[in-house]
ZAPATI-528456 format. One record per atom (N, C-alpha, C): atom name; residue number from 1; y negated, x negated, z; residue in one letter. Coordinates in steps of 0.1 Angstrom, whole numbers. Layout:
ZAPATI-528456
<'CA' NUM <Y X Z> 'A'>
...
//
This chain:
ZAPATI-528456
<'N' 1 <221 -76 -182> 'M'>
<'CA' 1 <212 -87 -186> 'M'>
<'C' 1 <220 -99 -191> 'M'>
<'N' 2 <216 -104 -203> 'Q'>
<'CA' 2 <222 -115 -209> 'Q'>
<'C' 2 <215 -128 -204> 'Q'>
<'N' 3 <223 -137 -197> 'F'>
<'CA' 3 <217 -149 -192> 'F'>
<'C' 3 <217 -160 -203> 'F'>
<'N' 4 <206 -167 -203> 'V'>
<'CA' 4 <204 -179 -212> 'V'>
<'C' 4 <212 -190 -205> 'V'>
<'N' 5 <220 -197 -213> 'P'>
<'CA' 5 <229 -207 -206> 'P'>
<'C' 5 <222 -220 -200> 'P'>
<'N' 6 <210 -223 -206> 'D'>
<'CA' 6 <204 -236 -201> 'D'>
<'C' 6 <192 -234 -191> 'D'>
<'N' 7 <191 -222 -186> 'I'>
<'CA' 7 <181 -219 -175> 'I'>
<'C' 7 <189 -213 -163> 'I'>
<'N' 8 <187 -219 -151> 'P'>
<'CA' 8 <194 -214 -139> 'P'>
<'C' 8 <193 -199 -138> 'P'>
<'N' 9 <204 -192 -134> 'R'>
<'CA' 9 <204 -178 -133> 'R'>
<'C' 9 <193 -173 -123> 'R'>
<'N' 10 <192 -180 -112> 'W'>
<'CA' 10 <182 -175 -102> 'W'>
<'C' 10 <168 -175 -107> 'W'>
<'N' 11 <165 -185 -116> 'R'>
<'CA' 11 <152 -185 -122> 'R'>
<'C' 11 <150 -173 -132> 'R'>
<'N' 12 <160 -169 -139> 'Q'>
<'CA' 12 <159 -158 -148> 'Q'>
<'C' 12 <158 -145 -141> 'Q'>
<'N' 13 <165 -143 -130> 'V'>
<'CA' 13 <164 -131 -122> 'V'>
<'C' 13 <150 -131 -115> 'V'>
<'N' 14 <146 -142 -110> 'A'>
<'CA' 14 <133 -143 -104> 'A'>
<'C' 14 <122 -139 -114> 'A'>
<'N' 15 <123 -143 -126> 'E'>
<'CA' 15 <113 -140 -137> 'E'>
<'C' 15 <113 -124 -139> 'E'>
<'N' 16 <124 -118 -138> 'V'>
<'CA' 16 <125 -103 -140> 'V'>
<'C' 16 <117 -97 -128> 'V'>
<'N' 17 <120 -101 -116> 'I'>
<'CA' 17 <113 -95 -104> 'I'>
<'C' 17 <98 -98 -105> 'I'>
<'N' 18 <95 -111 -109> 'R'>
<'CA' 18 <81 -115 -110> 'R'>
<'C' 18 <73 -106 -120> 'R'>
<'N' 19 <80 -103 -132> 'S'>
<'CA' 19 <74 -94 -142> 'S'>
<'C' 19 <72 -80 -136> 'S'>
<'N' 20 <82 -75 -128> 'R'>
<'CA' 20 <81 -62 -123> 'R'>
<'C' 20 <70 -61 -112> 'R'>
<'N' 21 <67 -72 -105> 'I'>
<'CA' 21 <56 -72 -96> 'I'>
<'C' 21 <43 -72 -104> 'I'>
<'N' 22 <42 -80 -114> 'K'>
<'CA' 22 <30 -81 -122> 'K'>
<'C' 22 <27 -68 -129> 'K'>
<'N' 23 <37 -61 -135> 'D'>
<'CA' 23 <34 -48 -142> 'D'>
<'C' 23 <33 -36 -133> 'D'>
<'N' 24 <34 -38 -120> 'G'>
<'CA' 24 <32 -27 -110> 'G'>
<'C' 24 <44 -19 -107> 'G'>
<'N' 25 <56 -23 -113> 'T'>
<'CA' 25 <68 -16 -109> 'T'>
<'C' 25 <70 -17 -94> 'T'>
<'N' 26 <68 -29 -88> 'Y'>
<'CA' 26 <68 -31 -74> 'Y'>
<'C' 26 <54 -34 -70> 'Y'>
<'N' 27 <46 -24 -65> 'P'>
<'CA' 27 <32 -26 -61> 'P'>
<'C' 27 <32 -34 -48> 'P'>
<'N' 28 <20 -39 -44> 'P'>
<'CA' 28 <18 -46 -32> 'P'>
<'C' 28 <23 -38 -20> 'P'>
<'N' 29 <30 -45 -11> 'R'>
<'CA' 29 <36 -40 1> 'R'>
<'C' 29 <48 -30 -1> 'R'>
<'N' 30 <53 -29 -13> 'S'>
<'CA' 30 <65 -21 -16> 'S'>
<'C' 30 <77 -31 -15> 'S'>
<'N' 31 <88 -25 -12> 'R'>
<'CA' 31 <101 -32 -10> 'R'>
<'C' 31 <106 -37 -24> 'R'>
<'N' 32 <110 -50 -24> 'V'>
<'CA' 32 <117 -55 -36> 'V'>
<'C' 32 <132 -54 -33> 'V'>
<'N' 33 <140 -55 -44> 'P'>
<'CA' 33 <155 -54 -42> 'P'>
<'C' 33 <160 -64 -32> 'P'>
<'N' 34 <169 -59 -24> 'S'>
<'CA' 34 <175 -68 -14> 'S'>
<'C' 34 <185 -78 -21> 'S'>
<'N' 35 <190 -87 -14> 'V'>
<'CA' 35 <200 -96 -19> 'V'>
<'C' 35 <212 -88 -25> 'V'>
<'N' 36 <217 -78 -17> 'Q'>
<'CA' 36 <228 -70 -22> 'Q'>
<'C' 36 <225 -62 -34> 'Q'>
<'N' 37 <212 -58 -35> 'Q'>
<'CA' 37 <208 -50 -47> 'Q'>
<'C' 37 <207 -59 -59> 'Q'>
<'N' 38 <203 -72 -57> 'L'>
<'CA' 38 <202 -81 -68> 'L'>
<'C' 38 <216 -84 -73> 'L'>
<'N' 39 <225 -86 -64> 'I'>
<'CA' 39 <239 -89 -67> 'I'>
<'C' 39 <245 -77 -76> 'I'>
<'N' 40 <242 -65 -72> 'A'>
<'CA' 40 <247 -53 -79> 'A'>
<'C' 40 <240 -52 -93> 'A'>
<'N' 41 <227 -54 -93> 'E'>
<'CA' 41 <220 -51 -106> 'E'>
<'C' 41 <222 -62 -116> 'E'>
<'N' 42 <223 -75 -112> 'F'>
<'CA' 42 <224 -86 -121> 'F'>
<'C' 42 <237 -93 -122> 'F'>
<'N' 43 <246 -89 -113> 'G'>
<'CA' 43 <260 -95 -113> 'G'>
<'C' 43 <260 -110 -109> 'G'>
<'N' 44 <251 -114 -100> 'V'>
<'CA' 44 <250 -128 -96> 'V'>
<'C' 44 <257 -130 -83> 'V'>
<'N' 45 <259 -142 -79> 'A'>
<'CA' 45 <265 -145 -66> 'A'>
<'C' 45 <255 -144 -55> 'A'>
<'N' 46 <260 -143 -43> 'T'>
<'CA' 46 <251 -141 -31> 'T'>
<'C' 46 <242 -153 -30> 'T'>
<'N' 47 <246 -165 -32> 'A'>
<'CA' 47 <238 -177 -31> 'A'>
<'C' 47 <227 -176 -41> 'A'>
<'N' 48 <230 -171 -53> 'T'>
<'CA' 48 <220 -170 -64> 'T'>
<'C' 48 <209 -160 -60> 'T'>
<'N' 49 <213 -148 -55> 'A'>
<'CA' 49 <204 -138 -51> 'A'>
<'C' 49 <195 -143 -39> 'A'>
<'N' 50 <201 -150 -30> 'Q'>
<'CA' 50 <193 -156 -19> 'Q'>
<'C' 50 <183 -166 -24> 'Q'>
<'N' 51 <186 -173 -34> 'K'>
<'CA' 51 <177 -183 -40> 'K'>
<'C' 51 <165 -176 -47> 'K'>
<'N' 52 <168 -165 -53> 'V'>
<'CA' 52 <157 -157 -59> 'V'>
<'C' 52 <147 -153 -49> 'V'>
<'N' 53 <151 -148 -37> 'H'>
<'CA' 53 <142 -145 -26> 'H'>
<'C' 53 <135 -157 -21> 'H'>
<'N' 54 <142 -168 -19> 'K'>
<'CA' 54 <136 -180 -14> 'K'>
<'C' 54 <125 -185 -24> 'K'>
<'N' 55 <128 -185 -37> 'G'>
<'CA' 55 <118 -189 -47> 'G'>
<'C' 55 <106 -181 -47> 'G'>
<'N' 56 <108 -168 -47> 'L'>
<'CA' 56 <96 -158 -47> 'L'>
<'C' 56 <88 -159 -34> 'L'>
<'N' 57 <95 -162 -23> 'R'>
<'CA' 57 <87 -164 -10> 'R'>
<'C' 57 <79 -177 -11> 'R'>
<'N' 58 <85 -187 -17> 'A'>
<'CA' 58 <78 -200 -18> 'A'>
<'C' 58 <66 -199 -27> 'A'>
<'N' 59 <66 -190 -37> 'E'>
<'CA' 59 <55 -187 -46> 'E'>
<'C' 59 <44 -178 -39> 'E'>
<'N' 60 <48 -172 -28> 'G'>
<'CA' 60 <39 -163 -21> 'G'>
<'C' 60 <38 -149 -27> 'G'>
<'N' 61 <48 -146 -36> 'L'>
<'CA' 61 <49 -133 -42> 'L'>
<'C' 61 <55 -123 -33> 'L'>
<'N' 62 <64 -127 -24> 'I'>
<'CA' 62 <70 -117 -15> 'I'>
<'C' 62 <70 -123 -1> 'I'>
<'N' 63 <73 -114 9> 'Y'>
<'CA' 63 <75 -119 22> 'Y'>
<'C' 63 <86 -111 28> 'Y'>
<'N' 64 <93 -116 38> 'T'>
<'CA' 64 <104 -109 44> 'T'>
<'C' 64 <102 -106 58> 'T'>
<'N' 65 <104 -94 62> 'E'>
<'CA' 65 <103 -90 76> 'E'>
<'C' 65 <118 -88 81> 'E'>
<'N' 66 <122 -97 90> 'P'>
<'CA' 66 <136 -96 95> 'P'>
<'C' 66 <139 -82 100> 'P'>
<'N' 67 <150 -77 95> 'G'>
<'CA' 67 <155 -64 99> 'G'>
<'C' 67 <149 -52 90> 'G'>
<'N' 68 <139 -55 82> 'L'>
<'CA' 68 <133 -45 74> 'L'>
<'C' 68 <135 -47 59> 'L'>
<'N' 69 <135 -60 55> 'G'>
<'CA' 69 <136 -63 41> 'G'>
<'C' 69 <125 -72 35> 'G'>
<'N' 70 <125 -73 22> 'S'>
<'CA' 70 <115 -81 16> 'S'>
<'C' 70 <105 -72 8> 'S'>
<'N' 71 <92 -76 8> 'F'>
<'CA' 71 <82 -68 3> 'F'>
<'C' 71 <72 -76 -6> 'F'>
<'N' 72 <65 -69 -15> 'V'>
<'CA' 72 <56 -76 -24> 'V'>
<'C' 72 <44 -80 -15> 'V'>
<'N' 73 <40 -92 -16> 'A'>
<'CA' 73 <28 -97 -9> 'A'>
<'C' 73 <15 -91 -15> 'A'>
<'N' 74 <5 -89 -7> 'K'>
<'CA' 74 <-8 -84 -12> 'K'>
<'C' 74 <-14 -95 -19> 'K'>
<'N' 75 <-18 -93 -32> 'P'>
<'CA' 75 <-25 -104 -39> 'P'>
<'C' 75 <-39 -107 -33> 'P'>
<'N' 76 <-43 -120 -33> 'P'>
<'CA' 76 <-56 -123 -27> 'P'>
<'C' 76 <-67 -116 -36> 'P'>
<'N' 77 <-77 -110 -29> 'S'>
<'CA' 77 <-88 -103 -37> 'S'>
<'C' 77 <-97 -114 -43> 'S'>
<'N' 78 <-102 -110 -55> 'P'>
<'CA' 78 <-110 -120 -62> 'P'>
<'C' 78 <-122 -125 -54> 'P'>
<'N' 79 <-128 -117 -46> 'E'>
<'CA' 79 <-140 -121 -38> 'E'>
<'C' 79 <-136 -130 -26> 'E'>
<'N' 80 <-123 -130 -22> 'E'>
<'CA' 80 <-119 -139 -11> 'E'>
<'C' 80 <-116 -153 -16> 'E'>
<'N' 81 <-123 -163 -11> 'P'>
<'CA' 81 <-120 -176 -16> 'P'>
<'C' 81 <-106 -180 -10> 'P'>
<'N' 82 <-98 -188 -17> 'E'>
<'CA' 82 <-86 -192 -12> 'E'>
<'C' 82 <-88 -203 -1> 'E'>
<'N' 83 <-81 -201 10> 'R'>
<'CA' 83 <-83 -211 21> 'R'>
<'C' 83 <-74 -223 19> 'R'>
<'N' 84 <-79 -235 22> 'P'>
<'CA' 84 <-71 -247 20> 'P'>
<'C' 84 <-59 -246 31> 'P'>
<'N' 85 <-48 -251 27> 'A'>
<'CA' 85 <-36 -251 36> 'A'>
<'C' 85 <-38 -261 47> 'A'>
//
């Protein structure tokens, strides 16, 4: 992957993972690449890969189960109203 110099790398990697979630490459409840897998695939630093997971968790796109890995969150169904936080 060629990184654009004026956008943080973690955002660019997160966008790739976000696209894969959206297009169904990673369906709901399936595992997303681990920090080590992101490092291997994209050639980024550990801190960068961790930031990708942190950002996607903050968006609610993935969740992490300690000892199991990170998974695609189930999207809210259209008939379910969003609950206020």
